[in-house]
C-alpha positions, 0 to 999 in steps of 0.5 A: 394633871401635868405630871400624868401628861409627861407620863403619857407622853414618855410612855408613848416615846417608849412604845415608839422606841421598842417598836423601832427595835423590832422593825428592820424596815426602820433601820434600813439606811434612808437610800434603801427606804422607798419614798412616797411622793406628795400625791401617793401620800394624799391617797391615804387621807380618809374618805368624806362620807356625804348623806342627803336627808329628805328634807335637803340637809346634807351630813358629811363626816370624815372618820379617823382613829381620833378619841374625839370629834368636832361637830358643827353646822354650817348655813349658807346665810349671812349679812347679804340676806338682810335688809335695812330693817333687820340688818345685824340679825345674822351678826346677832345670831352669830353671837348666840350660836358663835357661827357667821359670815361679811358681804354687802351690808356691815355684818354687825349692823347699825347701833339703832337696829342692835337696840331695837331688834326683838325676839320676833325679828330674829325668829322671822330671820330665822324662819326665812333664811335657815332652810335644810338645803342651805345647811350642812352638818359635819363631823371629823374624828372619832365618829361613825357616819351612820351614827351621825346620820341617825342623830341628824335625822332625829334632831334636824329632820324637821327642818323646813326645806321650803320657802314662803311661796316656794321661792328661793330669795334672790340676791342683789348682784355684787359690783366691785369698785375702786375706792379708798378709805382713810382714817388718819391718826398721827397718835399710832406709831405705825401705819396700816395700809391694805390694797386689793383688786377683785378676785374671783369667787370660790368656784373659779379655776383661777384661784389656784393660780392666785394662791400661787401668786400670793405664796411667791409674794409671801408675807413677813414680820420683823421678828422673822429670822432669815434677813435678806435671805428670805425667799420672798423678794418682797420679804427680802427687799423689805429687810434690806430697805427697812420697808415695814414691820410686817405684810402679808397676802390675802385672798378672800372668796365669796360666791361670785366675787372676791378680794385679792391683796396685801396688808402691810404695817410700816413707818409713816415715812416709809408708806410710799416706798412700800406701796411702790415695791409692793405694786412692783412685785404684783406687775412683775408677777403679771409680766415676768414671773419665773418658772423657779419661783412659781415652783416655790410658790406651789411647794408653799401652797401644798405645804398649807393644804396639808398643814391647815387640816392638822386636827379634827376641828379644821378638818370639820370646818373644811368639810362644811365650807366646802360643801357650801361652796363647791357642792363637794369636798375636794380631795387633797389629791385633786387639789395637788393635780390643779396645782401641778398644772400651774406654770409660769405662763399661767400665773402670768396670764392669771395675774394679768387678768385680775391685777394688771390695770385694774382699779384697787380698793385702798384702805389706810389707818393710823399716820397715813400723811405720806399714803399716795394719792388714789390716782398715783396708786392707780398708775402703779397698777401698770407699766408702760411698755415700749 
């Protein structure tokens, strides 16, 4: 098998070389070739076709020249739709179907529920929440949309679309509050600490500026090269002062709320320093983000948008997730225009809105004796101004 793969690769390489010899355009010097802009390159992304079955189930696909395709069903349901009695049903079904999502109650549910959940409980949960209007059949790769639509009509057209008493279940509004959880274990070699503030929901236009801000903060691991020359100020500072083993930012979105924060791993005696420097970078973005670093963050975000769609599986996941969260798949060209509108003043404004003087949620695990008191961490969420 390995030999055949090598042969195919060698053959493909030979074909590329032959085409290069036959194409005068490829022999021109770089200065004579026309260069497409990032936005122009995005125009060649295949169109996402979306259709609606009679029962409200959405069918979406992106056809390409790939020899295979990825197909999946996305359902807008999870632990937030559960009760205390059936908490864990969604997670149980996830392990049966290998797809699911966390908000409100713990996704795995209490152990006593897992022991007593019956087939009838799972059937009731399915019949109550798995409705066609909240489902998306997505596909990407070598797939024809009409063929996918015919198959959807045949196999999924009978999924019900009405709720009991013709009423859609209502959800209890989410409320974020500053809080902390600490689990000290001095046997571990490093401390794990996360800090986050409340972020916006999926549909908020503020997400793009916050993603740029996260890109400016960046991420770091002690195995990275570059040292103090890393572009992220926090990363270069972490190297120069040996602050941590690694850190990464995160932005988790739900329907109407989210979590915006960072997680770091460090030596037990560096927790206070790392927290101080991280919060200092947050405050700097709120008060003095520069145009040059915002431009760098925008380029990082552009690269991430494209690289995350490399292959039929991530494309299929993006289609399903986009239709559930945005109601449509936003073209990459539109994302580019939103990114282009972000400048330093926008980053400062949006970061101040979500980060400055906000109560964070803090989690610590491991040898965390030196993790600052919550009140000290809270005081690091603003700078005194004179």
